[in-house]
C-alpha positions, 0 to 999 in steps of 0.5 A: 519069566518067573523066579529062578528054579534050579535046573530050569533053562532060563533062556533059549531065544531063537537063533533068528532073534540073534541074527536079526539084532547082532549080525549083518543080514547079507547084501540087502536089496540095492546093496553091493555084496562085494563093496568096501567101506570106510568108517570113522569111529570115535574111540580107538583101542587104548591098549592094543585091544586087550580085554582086561583094558576094556578094549574087548568091547571094541572088538565086539562092536567091530563084529570080530569077537563074540561072547557066550551071550548077547542081549535082545531089544528088551535088554534080556540075555539072548544066545551068542556062542552059547545057545542056552543056559541054566542054573544048576542044583548048586545055585553057584553054578551055571551051565552054558551049552555051546553053539555047534558048528562054530569055527574061529577065524584060524579054522579051529573049532569052538570047543568047551576047552577053548572057552575055558582057555579064553575065560580062564585067561581074562579071569586070571589077569591082575585086573579082570573085567568089571563083569566078573571082578570080585565074584570068585569066577571059575570055568570048567568044561562040562561034557555031561549028556554029550553036549558041548558045554561049560560050567561057570561057578562063583563064590556065592549064587549069582542071579545074572551070570547070563547077562554078565557073559554078554560083556564085550570084555569076555570075548572068546578067542581061538586057543592059539591066541593065548599060546604065546604068553602075555596079551592074546593075539587078536588078529584072525582069532575071533569068531565074528562076521568080520576077521580082524586082518590088519591093525595100525595101532590107534589109527586104523584097522582093516576087517574082511568078511568071514565067509565061514561065519555061522550066522548071516554074513556081513554086508561088506566084503572089506571095512577100513576102520579109521579111529578119529577122536575129533568129532568135526573130523568125522563129520567132514569125512562124511561130507567129503565122501571119504567116510561112508559111516561115522559115529558121534557127530557133533550136534552143530554139524548134523544139518551140514552132514545131511545137506551133503547127502548123508543120513543121520540117525539120532537115538538114545544113549544109556547115559545121564548128565547129573548134577550131584549135590554133596550131602556131607557139605551144603546139601544134607537138607532135602529142602535145599536139594529140592530148591536146586531141582526146582530152579533148573529148567531141564527141557530148556537145557536139552532143547536150547542149550544143547540144541536137541542133542539130548533129552531132558531127564526126569529120572536116572534112566531114560529111553535107552532102556526098557525100564527108563522114564520117557515123560519129560520133567517139568520146567523151572519153578522159581517160586517154589525154589525160593520158597524152599530156600526160605524154609531152609533159612536162606534168602536175599539177606542170607544167600546160599553160595555153592561151588559148582564143578565140572570138567571139559572132557565132554564139550557139553559139560562146561556149556551146561554148567554155565547155563545151570549156574545162571538158572540157580542165580535166578533162584537166589543161589550164588554159584562159583563155577570151576571147570577143571581136570577131573583127575585133580577133582576126584579125591575131593569128590570121593571124600564129599568135599564139594557142593555141586558137581556136574557129571556125565555117567553111563548107567550101564556097566559092561552089560545091560544091567543097572545093579552095578551103578545103582550099588556103587553110586547110591548105596550107603557103602557105594564105592562111587557114592559122590552124593554121600546119600545113605538111605536104609530103604534104598539099600534094602531095595537094592539088596533084593537084586541079589536074589532076583534072576528074572529080567522083568522083575529086575527091571521093575526094581531098577525103575523103583530105585530110580523113583526113590532117588527122585523122591529123595532129591538125590542129585538132579538128573539133567539130560540124557545125551543122544547118540548120532551116526551118519551114513552115506553110500551105505545102507543097513545101520541099526542103532543100538542104544544099549551099546552091546551089539556089533555096529558094522556087520549090518552095513552094506555098500550101496550099489552104484 
């Protein structure tokens, strides 16, 4: 796909591609079309499914709410509630043509005015979703040429509006959802293959199949969703048969779950555990950053310390995205690490001492930090390890008042485009640039993204940016964690490393 030309349709992917990747395909062979299933999910709604609190993404993953676009397996925009889109002669405006024949769960039709109401609401809240925050977003109905369409306008030209519209926090609900004032009513107001029928706070929810759905029907007639933050509880639920599907299984329980008769899928996650090195304290000298990198045996950390629950990271991006690096990094090179330390003036008579911080919220972080500390000690770097509350650490982190910080970071933010993370985390003025890295060459590369609409060209720039970060030894990309999901008594699970498409509609209860 070439560079954007005004008025040229940039995407009109066949409906069948969306149906294959984003919804259930009805009852498969050996499945019970009237079956009911119970699933265990790890992240409950934080604010009663409020879109402005990132809960909209949960509604999307359940298959309840839908967005104007979605993404395909190559992280390109694909049709959702809109079938095509184009950037108009005014480059600040995109026109989205709506899918005909779609009805909300309350029976009302999808119309341009309904989309304007939904997107207008979420754009007008005090803290709009990140996908549209701070871009001067506005939306209006467009009936030109007789098609049902909406026009979305921003303050300056935006090359990735179709991708932004795939954010789960931009789901379209029926007009009645917004009639009461305050937070929208999410019960029976979506368009997806499942209807949200009952909500029990942060404990559970009940979904029923939407038999009027515009696409392939969901695989189960009814789904009970249980929110179970404890991973061991989810694993035990699969083993006992109380759950037919569960996400986020602990690595230590995978073989037990398999022994109980469940299938376990392991697949990449768009996340990197990164050892940040503050360039405003010890690590302004690139030789010291290179020494730390050489001292860390990333394949060992992934295979042994995490027992295969992660892949060793050679760059910021991994196998979850089409532009990610999949070649494993080298193991530790202690001789090189010690030589670089010596060049920088450190050695046995003057050892480098570094403070290493991390947090316990993700259980793998303290384990990794301890192992990394041991590896650095072997290279002659003394480590003072602190595992503490992230909120207490953050002011010092943002100010660069640390030496080493082991962080876990999703490199996609709301939608499958990496520009936001590459900008916030690594540009000179980035709002989350904890390393305090500043490179005019890197910033110039990122600036090119503002004028690049072609997905393949953007992805090539993402890969080039990641390589530059590696060359400049901006942190050590340690591992890419893997997602896990277990199923027992159900078929049809389709992993989605991008975390955009709904996970439940493809599941069907196995026939007895």
